[in-house]
MIGU-749011 format. One record per residue (C-alpha): residue number from 1; residue in three letters; x, z, y. Coordinates in nm, 4 decimals. Each point is the difference from the previous one (the first is absolute). Last residue first. Example, Ala and Ser with C-alpha at 12.3 -4.5 7.8 and 13.67 -1.06 7.14 Angstrom:
residues 2
    nr   rest         px         pz         py
     2    ser     1.3670     0.7140    -0.1060
     1    ala    -0.1370     0.0660    -0.3440
***
This chain:
residues 483
    nr   rest         px         pz         py
   483    thr     6.6593    24.1187   -24.1639
   482    phe     0.0357     0.3694     0.0566
   481    cys     0.1312     0.2625    -0.2367
   480    ala    -0.1542     0.3167    -0.1374
   479    gly    -0.1120    -0.0593    -0.3513
   478    gln    -0.3473    -0.0565    -0.1413
   477    ala     0.0589     0.2758    -0.2542
   476    pro    -0.1233     0.2573     0.2464
   475    val     0.2289     0.2615     0.1556
   474    ala    -0.1262     0.3585    -0.0229
   473    gly     0.2347     0.2443     0.1733
   472    glu    -0.2639     0.1932     0.1898
   471    ala    -0.3520    -0.0869    -0.1127
   470    ala    -0.1802     0.0014     0.3337
   469    pro    -0.3237     0.1874     0.0541
   468    trp    -0.2676    -0.1925     0.1932
   467    pro    -0.0448    -0.1036     0.3618
   466    leu     0.2940    -0.2434     0.0076
   465    asp     0.3077     0.0998     0.1972
   464    leu     0.1367    -0.2286     0.2665
   463    val     0.3765    -0.0098    -0.0405
   462    asp     0.2196    -0.0122     0.3105
   461    leu     0.3341    -0.1601    -0.0814
   460    glu     0.3508     0.1377    -0.0385
   459    gln     0.2701    -0.2588    -0.0715
   458    gly     0.1799     0.0615    -0.3289
   457    pro    -0.0041    -0.3651    -0.1043
   456    arg    -0.0554    -0.2297     0.3020
   455    ala    -0.3339    -0.0531     0.1692
   454    gly    -0.1802    -0.3097     0.1249
   453    gly     0.0218    -0.2146     0.3148
   452    pro    -0.3133     0.1377     0.1590
   451    pro    -0.0440     0.3647    -0.1054
   450    val    -0.1081     0.0997    -0.3536
   449    val    -0.2669     0.2679    -0.0177
   448    ala     0.0011     0.1122    -0.3617
   447    leu    -0.3413     0.0262    -0.1647
   446    gly    -0.0648     0.2962    -0.2270
   445    asp    -0.0567     0.1311    -0.3508
   444    ala     0.0097    -0.3405    -0.1625
   443    ala    -0.1249    -0.1220    -0.3384
   442    ala    -0.3341    -0.1338     0.1256
   441    ile     0.1741    -0.1171     0.3194
   440    gly     0.2251    -0.2327    -0.1976
   439    arg    -0.2644    -0.1467    -0.2278
   438    leu    -0.2388    -0.0623     0.2883
   437    met     0.1136    -0.3484     0.0943
   436    ala    -0.1613    -0.2412     0.2513
   435    pro     0.2362     0.0779     0.2885
   434    gly     0.3103    -0.0073    -0.2265
   433    asn     0.1670     0.3298    -0.0924
   432    tyr     0.0492    -0.0194    -0.3739
   431    arg     0.3664     0.0924    -0.0305
   430    leu     0.0046     0.3642     0.0946
   429    pro     0.2317     0.1669     0.2493
   428    val     0.1685     0.3214    -0.1232
   427    ala    -0.0020     0.2748     0.2607
   426    arg     0.2707     0.2597    -0.0547
   425    gly    -0.0113     0.3745    -0.0666
   424    gly     0.0829    -0.0399    -0.3675
   423    arg    -0.2863    -0.2420    -0.0521
   422    arg    -0.2725    -0.0742     0.2484
   421    val    -0.2287    -0.2994    -0.0504
   420    val    -0.0392    -0.2813     0.2498
   419    pro    -0.2582    -0.2506     0.1237
   418    val     0.1279    -0.1983     0.3004
   417    leu    -0.1482    -0.0080     0.3491
   416    arg     0.1908    -0.2514     0.2152
   415    thr     0.0362     0.0160     0.3786
   414    asp     0.0068    -0.3354     0.1777
   413    tyr     0.2592    -0.2153     0.1762
   412    pro     0.2437    -0.1460    -0.2549
   411    his    -0.1890     0.1401    -0.3007
   410    gly     0.2096     0.2306    -0.2139
   409    pro     0.1890    -0.0084    -0.3269
   408    val     0.0407     0.3416    -0.1616
   407    glu     0.3423     0.0981    -0.1303
   406    asp    -0.0274     0.2580    -0.2734
   405    arg    -0.0233     0.3778    -0.0246
   404    val    -0.1910     0.0676     0.3208
   403    pro     0.0799     0.3266     0.1722
   402    val    -0.3173     0.2041     0.0646
   401    arg    -0.1488     0.1017     0.3325
   400    pro    -0.3187     0.1979    -0.0444
   399    pro    -0.3002    -0.1073     0.2059
   398    ala    -0.0606     0.2496     0.2812
   397    pro    -0.2052     0.3002    -0.1042
   396    ala    -0.3782    -0.0050     0.0299
   395    ala    -0.1603     0.3001     0.1694
   394    ala    -0.0940    -0.1702     0.3265
   393    ala    -0.0993    -0.3202    -0.1823
   392    ala    -0.2407     0.1858    -0.2272
   391    gly    -0.2509     0.0433     0.2808
   390    thr    -0.2614    -0.1928    -0.1975
   389    leu    -0.0341    -0.2765     0.2595
   388    ala     0.3759    -0.0111     0.0636
   387    ala     0.0781    -0.0343    -0.3691
   386    leu    -0.2729    -0.2614    -0.0314
   385    leu     0.1567    -0.2154     0.2722
   384    pro     0.3510     0.0442    -0.1396
   383    gln    -0.1185    -0.1026    -0.3510
   382    ala    -0.2119    -0.2963     0.1095
   381    leu     0.2633    -0.1824     0.2085
   380    thr     0.3403    -0.0288    -0.1688
   379    leu    -0.0737     0.1619    -0.3364
   378    leu    -0.3183    -0.2012    -0.0592
   377    gly     0.1520    -0.3141     0.1458
   376    ser     0.2920     0.0179    -0.2435
   375    val    -0.2415     0.0653    -0.2843
   374    ala    -0.1908    -0.3129     0.1069
   373    ala     0.3245    -0.1998    -0.0098
   372    leu     0.0531     0.1327    -0.3515
   371    pro    -0.3437    -0.1291    -0.1019
   370    asn    -0.0171    -0.3327     0.1879
   369    gly    -0.3190    -0.0067     0.2079
   368    pro     0.1485     0.1257     0.3244
   367    leu    -0.1511     0.3195     0.1367
   366    gly    -0.2264     0.0136     0.3036
   365    val    -0.0370     0.3534     0.1295
   364    leu    -0.3209     0.0567     0.1905
   363    his    -0.0696     0.2892     0.2312
   362    arg    -0.2960     0.2089     0.1088
   361    val    -0.0504     0.2323     0.2934
   360    his    -0.3513     0.1464    -0.0134
   359    pro    -0.0993     0.0372     0.3624
   358    pro    -0.0427     0.3576     0.1202
   357    glu    -0.3605     0.1148    -0.0391
   356    ala    -0.2056    -0.0493     0.3099
   355    arg    -0.1384     0.2847     0.2055
   354    thr    -0.3274    -0.0744     0.1749
   353    pro    -0.0153     0.0901     0.3678
   352    ala    -0.1684     0.3378     0.0391
   351    ser    -0.3630     0.0227    -0.0962
   350    pro    -0.3045     0.0405     0.2208
   349    thr    -0.2141     0.2587    -0.1756
   348    ser    -0.2004    -0.1167    -0.3001
   347    glu     0.2165     0.1432    -0.2779
   346    ala     0.0292     0.3335     0.1746
   345    pro    -0.3755     0.0532     0.0056
   344    leu    -0.1561    -0.0362     0.3442
   343    ser     0.0055     0.3021     0.2220
   342    glu    -0.3050     0.2229     0.0466
   341    ser    -0.2597    -0.0864     0.2626
   340    arg    -0.3001    -0.0603    -0.2175
   339    ala    -0.2944    -0.2188     0.0957
   338    pro    -0.3305     0.1426    -0.1094
   337    glu    -0.1191    -0.0577    -0.3588
   336    ala    -0.3800     0.0206    -0.0391
   335    arg    -0.0527    -0.1719     0.3317
   334    thr     0.2461    -0.2683    -0.0978
   333    pro     0.3628    -0.0558     0.0869
   332    glu     0.1257    -0.3588    -0.0268
   331    pro     0.1898    -0.0596    -0.3171
   330    arg     0.3804     0.0266    -0.0023
   329    thr     0.1828    -0.3030    -0.1357
   328    pro     0.3127     0.1057    -0.1781
   327    glu     0.3384    -0.0996     0.1408
   326    pro     0.1670    -0.2194    -0.2568
   325    arg     0.2437     0.1823    -0.2273
   324    thr     0.3622    -0.0822     0.0552
   323    pro     0.2269    -0.1729    -0.2501
   322    glu     0.3724     0.0576     0.0449
   321    pro     0.1523    -0.3149     0.1360
   320    arg     0.1614    -0.2296    -0.2591
   319    thr     0.3038    -0.1803     0.1316
   318    pro     0.0213    -0.3572    -0.1184
   317    glu     0.2601    -0.0401    -0.2742
   316    pro     0.3480    -0.0489     0.1289
   315    ala     0.1577    -0.3463    -0.0227
   314    leu     0.2490    -0.0007    -0.2818
   313    arg     0.3569     0.0994     0.0606
   312    ala     0.2211    -0.2474    -0.1790
   311    leu     0.3054     0.0179    -0.2261
   310    leu     0.1609    -0.3059    -0.1581
   309    met     0.1973    -0.1208    -0.3029
   308    pro     0.1547    -0.3499     0.0050
   307    his     0.3552     0.1394    -0.0661
   306    gly    -0.0754     0.1381    -0.3470
   305    pro     0.3193    -0.0294    -0.1972
   304    arg     0.2171     0.0118     0.1976
   303    val    -0.0372     0.1700     0.3383
   302    lys    -0.0135    -0.1173     0.3603
   301    val    -0.3661     0.0911     0.0397
   300    gly    -0.2982    -0.2184     0.0857
   299    asp    -0.2736     0.0671     0.2521
   298    val     0.0166     0.3698     0.0852
   297    leu    -0.2446     0.1592     0.2424
   296    leu    -0.2581    -0.2800    -0.0064
   295    thr    -0.3105     0.1052     0.1893
   294    ala    -0.3338    -0.0720    -0.1661
   293    gly    -0.2921    -0.1732     0.1726
   292    ala    -0.1744    -0.0864    -0.3271
   291    lys     0.0392    -0.3755     0.0631
   290    asp     0.3729     0.0411     0.0462
   289    leu     0.0320     0.2187    -0.3073
   288    val    -0.1905    -0.2532    -0.2095
   287    gly     0.2230    -0.2810     0.1219
   286    his     0.3133     0.1942    -0.0830
   285    val    -0.1237     0.0919    -0.3481
   284    his    -0.1194    -0.3492    -0.0937
   283    asp     0.2837    -0.1403    -0.2091
   282    val    -0.1900    -0.2733    -0.1884
   281    pro     0.1795    -0.3044     0.1443
   280    gly     0.3312     0.1853     0.0328
   279    ala     0.1199     0.1851     0.3090
   278    ala     0.1151     0.3334    -0.1454
   277    thr    -0.2018     0.3217    -0.0312
   276    gly    -0.2468    -0.1156    -0.2673
   275    gly     0.1257     0.2270    -0.2724
   274    thr    -0.1026     0.3575    -0.0744
   273    thr    -0.2184     0.1909     0.2428
   272    leu     0.0012     0.3711     0.0759
   271    val    -0.2693     0.1449     0.2231
   270    leu     0.0894     0.3386     0.1437
   269    asp    -0.2379     0.2589     0.1479
   268    ala    -0.2688    -0.1369    -0.2279
   267    ala    -0.3589    -0.0685     0.1094
   266    ser     0.0315    -0.3692    -0.0865
   265    gly    -0.2506    -0.2438     0.1451
   264    thr     0.2432    -0.1745     0.2347
   263    val     0.2553    -0.0619    -0.2744
   262    ala    -0.2444    -0.0969    -0.2759
   261    ala    -0.2084    -0.2238     0.2242
   260    tyr     0.3092    -0.1791     0.1285
   259    leu     0.1333    -0.0454    -0.3530
   258    glu    -0.3271    -0.1588    -0.1146
   257    glu    -0.0005    -0.2234     0.3074
   256    ala     0.3571    -0.1147    -0.0678
   255    glu    -0.0371    -0.1015    -0.3633
   254    asp     0.2948     0.0197    -0.2364
   253    gly    -0.1864     0.2330    -0.2333
   252    ile    -0.0262     0.3748     0.0506
   251    arg     0.0705     0.2582    -0.2690
   250    arg    -0.0941     0.3530     0.0942
   249    thr     0.1913     0.3224    -0.0658
   248    ala    -0.2130     0.2877     0.1211
   247    leu    -0.0080     0.3261     0.1924
   246    val     0.3602     0.0986    -0.0610
   245    asp     0.0474     0.3486     0.1425
   244    ala     0.3595    -0.0032     0.1159
   243    gly     0.2705     0.2605    -0.0579
   242    leu     0.2978    -0.2261    -0.0819
   241    ala    -0.0703     0.0384    -0.3729
   240    ala    -0.3488    -0.1343     0.0709
   239    leu     0.1643    -0.3030     0.1607
   238    trp     0.2015    -0.0688    -0.3139
   237    pro    -0.3011     0.0559    -0.2260
   236    gly    -0.2009    -0.2595     0.1996
   235    leu     0.2836    -0.2489     0.0459
   234    met     0.0936    -0.0648    -0.3619
   233    pro    -0.3207    -0.1092    -0.1771
   232    gly    -0.0965    -0.2399     0.2818
   231    leu     0.3577    -0.1216     0.0543
   230    ala     0.0647    -0.1609    -0.3377
   229    asp    -0.2943    -0.2424     0.0069
   228    arg     0.0612    -0.2233    -0.2980
   227    ile     0.0699    -0.3693     0.0554
   226    leu    -0.2108    -0.3158     0.0042
   225    gly     0.1627    -0.3445    -0.0078
   224    asp    -0.1751    -0.1003    -0.3229
   223    his     0.0747     0.3247    -0.1791
   222    pro     0.1234     0.3558     0.0549
   221    leu    -0.0914     0.2395    -0.2823
   220    gly    -0.3012     0.2274    -0.0069
   219    thr    -0.1692     0.2059     0.2668
   218    thr    -0.0229     0.0260     0.3791
   217    leu     0.0993    -0.3581     0.0765
   216    leu     0.1267    -0.1153     0.3379
   215    glu     0.0145    -0.3604     0.1257
   214    asp    -0.2811     0.0328     0.2535
   213    gly     0.2140     0.2374     0.2046
   212    leu    -0.0288     0.3152     0.2070
   211    val     0.0129     0.3610    -0.1123
   210    leu    -0.1765     0.2159     0.2580
   209    ile     0.0959     0.3676    -0.0278
   208    glu    -0.1995     0.2656     0.1827
   207    val     0.1701     0.3150     0.1223
   206    arg    -0.1454     0.3291     0.1222
   205    pro     0.2618     0.2319     0.1454
   204    arg    -0.0235     0.3529    -0.1433
   203    pro    -0.1254     0.2385     0.2634
   202    pro     0.2799     0.2004     0.1620
   201    val     0.0366     0.3520    -0.1403
   200    pro    -0.1335     0.3381     0.1139
   199    leu     0.0213     0.2500    -0.2883
   198    glu    -0.2680     0.1875    -0.1894
   197    asp    -0.0630     0.3573    -0.1169
   196    tyr     0.2691     0.1424     0.2263
   195    gly     0.0778     0.3728     0.0324
   194    ala     0.3765     0.0134     0.0490
   193    ala     0.0571     0.0631    -0.3722
   192    ala    -0.1980    -0.3145    -0.0815
   191    ala     0.2025    -0.2037     0.2486
   190    leu     0.3275     0.1340    -0.1393
   189    gly    -0.1028    -0.0874    -0.3563
   188    leu    -0.1114    -0.3482     0.0991
   187    val     0.3283    -0.0509     0.1861
   186    ala     0.1883     0.1007    -0.3169
   185    pro    -0.1976    -0.2555    -0.2028
   184    thr     0.1067    -0.2638     0.2543
   183    val    -0.1975    -0.1189     0.3033
   182    val     0.2352    -0.2237     0.1959
   181    thr     0.0602     0.1368     0.3501
   180    gly    -0.1194    -0.2341     0.2762
   179    ala    -0.1342     0.2792     0.2185
   178    pro     0.2371     0.2922     0.0123
   177    leu     0.0142     0.2897    -0.2488
   176    leu    -0.0549     0.3738     0.0345
   175    glu    -0.0948     0.0075     0.3662
   174    asp    -0.0787     0.3632     0.0804
   173    gly    -0.3619     0.0672     0.0922
   172    thr    -0.0351     0.3217    -0.1995
   171    arg     0.3443     0.1467    -0.0551
   170    cys     0.2524    -0.1201    -0.2536
   169    glu     0.2258     0.1015    -0.2852
   168    gln     0.0409     0.3715     0.0814
   167    gly    -0.3503     0.0130     0.1514
   166    arg    -0.0913     0.3285    -0.1691
   165    pro     0.3093     0.1719    -0.1327
   164    arg     0.1329    -0.0746    -0.3477
   163    ile     0.1037     0.3419    -0.1204
   162    asp     0.2938     0.0261    -0.2366
   161    gln     0.1895     0.2293     0.2388
   160    gly    -0.1824     0.0966     0.3184
   159    pro     0.1903     0.3263     0.0508
   158    val     0.3182     0.0031    -0.2115
   157    val    -0.0038     0.2069    -0.3162
   156    glu     0.3421     0.0834    -0.1425
   155    arg     0.0129    -0.0391    -0.3736
   154    leu    -0.1306     0.1899    -0.3006
   153    ala    -0.3150     0.1031     0.1837
   152    his    -0.1784     0.3070    -0.1339
   151    leu    -0.3724     0.0203    -0.0673
   150    val    -0.1673     0.3350    -0.0742
   149    ala    -0.2948     0.0519    -0.2332
   148    arg    -0.3058     0.1762     0.1349
   147    gly    -0.1666     0.2993    -0.1648
   146    ala     0.1282     0.2492     0.2527
   145    arg     0.1632    -0.1717     0.2926
   144    ala    -0.0719     0.2577     0.2714
   143    pro     0.0229     0.2753    -0.2594
   142    asp     0.3669    -0.0873    -0.0651
   141    ala     0.0439     0.0594    -0.3734
   140    pro     0.1036    -0.3596    -0.0384
   139    ala    -0.2161    -0.2865    -0.1281
   138    pro     0.1688    -0.2003    -0.2686
   137    glu     0.2741    -0.2462     0.0875
   136    thr    -0.0129    -0.3571     0.1227
   135    arg     0.2774    -0.2548     0.0299
   134    ala     0.0719    -0.2720     0.2538
   133    his     0.2079    -0.3177     0.0475
   132    glu    -0.1484    -0.1869    -0.2953
   131    ala    -0.3515     0.0385     0.1433
   130    arg     0.1080    -0.1399     0.3331
   129    val    -0.0458     0.2350     0.2940
   128    val    -0.2320    -0.1372     0.2656
   127    ala     0.0511     0.1276     0.3511
   126    thr    -0.1476     0.2148     0.2774
   125    thr    -0.3692    -0.0241    -0.0922
   124    gly    -0.2293     0.1447     0.2660
   123    ala    -0.2823    -0.2427    -0.0719
   122    pro    -0.0135    -0.0841    -0.3681
   121    val     0.1890    -0.3123    -0.1101
   120    arg    -0.2126    -0.3046    -0.0810
   119    ala     0.0861    -0.1182    -0.3491
   118    gly     0.2209    -0.3044    -0.0509
   117    thr     0.2207     0.1655    -0.2606
   116    ala    -0.1707     0.3048    -0.1409
   115    ile    -0.0091     0.3540     0.1406
   114    arg     0.0335     0.3526    -0.1394
   113    val    -0.0613     0.2690     0.2576
   112    ala     0.2502     0.2324     0.1670
   111    glu    -0.0608     0.2929     0.2362
   110    gly     0.2387     0.2060     0.2154
   109    asp    -0.1584    -0.1054     0.3258
   108    ala    -0.3592    -0.1085    -0.0528
   107    ala    -0.0973    -0.3441    -0.1247
   106    glu    -0.3335    -0.1174     0.1404
   105    ala    -0.2849    -0.0148    -0.2453
   104    glu    -0.1870    -0.2355    -0.2324
   103    pro     0.2483    -0.2837     0.0140
   102    ala    -0.1773    -0.3398     0.0061
   101    gln     0.0068    -0.1922    -0.3241
   100    gly     0.0976    -0.3606    -0.0565
    99    ala     0.3434     0.0869    -0.1313
    98    leu    -0.0059     0.3447    -0.1570
    97    val     0.0435     0.3466     0.1492
    96    ala     0.0725     0.2314    -0.2939
    95    asp    -0.2538     0.2446    -0.1407
    94    glu    -0.0554     0.3449     0.1482
    93    ala     0.2375     0.2951    -0.0479
    92    arg     0.2126    -0.0521     0.3078
    91    val     0.3602     0.0674    -0.0887
    90    ala     0.1648     0.2674     0.2131
    89    trp     0.3033    -0.1453     0.1687
    88    pro     0.3694     0.0850     0.0056
    87    gly     0.0414    -0.1358     0.2483
    86    pro    -0.0154    -0.0806     0.3717
    85    gly    -0.3180    -0.1355     0.1594
    84    ala    -0.2656    -0.2039    -0.1766
    83    val     0.0568    -0.1722    -0.3322
    82    ala    -0.1556    -0.3100    -0.1609
    81    trp     0.1352    -0.0023    -0.3535
    80    gly     0.1031    -0.2858    -0.2255
    79    asp    -0.0822    -0.3617    -0.0715
    78    met     0.1645    -0.2041     0.2717
    77    ala    -0.0629    -0.1847     0.3278
    76    ser    -0.2789     0.2364     0.1010
    75    thr    -0.2301    -0.1322     0.2654
    74    asp    -0.0600     0.0580     0.3694
    73    phe    -0.2998    -0.2092     0.1003
    72    pro    -0.0885    -0.3687     0.0461
    71    pro     0.3346    -0.1079    -0.1441
    70    leu     0.0014    -0.2367     0.1665
    69    asp    -0.2164     0.0414     0.3107
    68    thr    -0.3076    -0.2186    -0.0034
    67    leu    -0.1168    -0.3526     0.0871
    66    ala     0.3574    -0.1236     0.0144
    65    leu     0.0195    -0.3383     0.1713
    64    leu     0.0686    -0.3207    -0.1912
    63    pro     0.0701    -0.2647     0.2623
    62    glu    -0.2466    -0.2889    -0.0023
    61    ala    -0.0401    -0.3180    -0.2049
    60    leu     0.1857     0.1577    -0.2908
    59    val     0.1206    -0.2600    -0.2439
    58    gln    -0.1411    -0.1105    -0.3349
    57    gly     0.1742     0.0537    -0.3347
    56    leu    -0.2287     0.2836    -0.1101
    55    ala    -0.3088     0.0308     0.2209
    54    gln    -0.2720    -0.0133    -0.2653
    53    gly     0.0447     0.3483    -0.1497
    52    leu     0.0245     0.1546     0.3460
    51    pro    -0.3440    -0.1263     0.0946
    50    val    -0.0013    -0.2775     0.2618
    49    gly    -0.0564     0.0352     0.3753
    48    leu     0.0182    -0.3421     0.1574
    47    pro     0.1985    -0.1001     0.3049
    46    ala    -0.1584    -0.1991     0.2826
    45    arg     0.1172    -0.3582     0.0323
    44    gly     0.0570    -0.1230     0.3557
    43    ala     0.3792     0.0291    -0.0024
    42    arg     0.0283    -0.1484    -0.3495
    41    ala    -0.0492    -0.3546     0.1231
    40    ser     0.2892     0.0320     0.2444
    39    ala     0.2256     0.1519    -0.2653
    38    gly    -0.0828    -0.2803    -0.2419
    37    ala     0.0731    -0.2691     0.2577
    36    arg     0.3245     0.1699     0.0973
    35    ala     0.1085     0.0097    -0.3659
    34    ala    -0.0800    -0.3706    -0.0404
    33    ala     0.2015    -0.0837     0.3137
    32    ala     0.2952     0.2012    -0.1321
    31    arg    -0.0126    -0.1875    -0.3295
    30    ala    -0.0026    -0.3330     0.1859
    29    glu     0.2900     0.1108     0.2209
    28    pro     0.2129     0.0830    -0.3034
    27    trp    -0.0768    -0.3438    -0.1535
    26    ala     0.0630    -0.2130     0.3103
    25    thr    -0.3190    -0.1645     0.1225
    24    ala    -0.0707    -0.3699    -0.0546
    23    arg    -0.0309    -0.2704     0.2644
    22    his    -0.0753    -0.3095    -0.2065
    21    pro     0.1445    -0.3295     0.1241
    20    gln    -0.2728    -0.2614     0.0554
    19    gly    -0.1446    -0.2251    -0.2703
    18    ala    -0.3318     0.1752    -0.0005
    17    arg    -0.0293     0.2034     0.3192
    16    ala    -0.3691    -0.0740     0.0538
    15    asp    -0.0709     0.1091    -0.3564
    14    ala     0.2026     0.3196     0.0424
    13    thr    -0.1724     0.0880     0.3240
    12    gly     0.1341    -0.0814     0.3476
    11    pro    -0.3109    -0.1805     0.1148
    10    ala    -0.3130     0.1495    -0.1465
     9    val    -0.1422    -0.0976    -0.3324
     8    pro    -0.3345    -0.1425    -0.1023
     7    leu    -0.0827     0.0577    -0.3684
     6    pro     0.0567    -0.3017    -0.2194
     5    glu    -0.3016    -0.2107    -0.1063
     4    lys    -0.0949     0.1017    -0.3496
     3    leu     0.2325    -0.0574    -0.2913
     2    thr    -0.1184    -0.1453    -0.3281
     1    met     0.1931     0.1047    -0.3078
***
């Protein structure tokens, strides 16, 4: 491989600091910085209205306000009889009032009409008498009720019973759910009942993945110093499970100019790179970020594996003023067409200052090249940033704390992220947890956050859940001890 002349770097960059102590960020602080970056980028993103059928699993970008009273009119809560005034009641001869139909006439005192659950009760109705709590008898000799059956209640009738009054659940304008609520099937039902055809949700973050390395193969067996790319097939589906819209997964060689063009030319909200974040001869990420005018927010994290990860805010794209039409040239008046005094068309009048779109805030997360180290970077930096961008962070519960079954060795100064499975309410650490290994994480249902110095048996640890269903109780044959 032939390398071009290195990109120029500014003082204080990774290349300029080669050989100097690295100032990494503590793991909790790095996650907090990623969340702040996502929240800041989200502030300028207008919500989208998506049809109800496409909103499942997303979060509400705005409070859900009732567009109507619920119920929108007085309805019957039971199958039975709508009655007016004290009984017994003369049964109205016409058909029953059914759901979806408007009553034909107001109920007069002393009358009863059959009614179905959910039907709109006739005006003047005092109560609904359940069918099983009433009996009818033939019409009496009373001339006033001749030809009409009589309804008798078998229990005391309380005014308003079994009527759902208009607005019982909510009134128009009431806040039904706050912004940040996860859209579940029940939320979809409530939104439909409240009059919604679509829901406001944050736009899905656009992510582009750049897999770096001349040594990577996309097919076949490893050979002659070449290895298979494990991150390309893994990262896209993982990010999609976190709510991202993955635009592309591109493979970039160990060439700085190619990486620079890919980073600066990306339209994604988040660019994710793999490898190239350290200070080796072909580690160009820092130099590319310097040349691109990026701001490093996190440059190394005190976590194992994955400590050379980074987070940067890319230089904003130039603001794009709204286009204005040029003022048309008006011909000189002629004898056949005298000068007119009316106003110029709106498009040719002096315009107000042009309004620029808000700058597109973009970020880059640089993951280490080793597979498990890349997973560590994904959960440390990319996941909190995406959660804040999608609004999921507000609805996300804190990581569960689970007692660890076995002793877990720790790093003297850094946090460790260790693949675990849950069994019997305890976290079982898995054996294959080296930076280049995926066997452990492939069998895991979470990553235990091990503090500096390690953890003793029974100690409760935070466990970062993975964005797919966990198989509770499954322990792989690989075993659960450390080497």
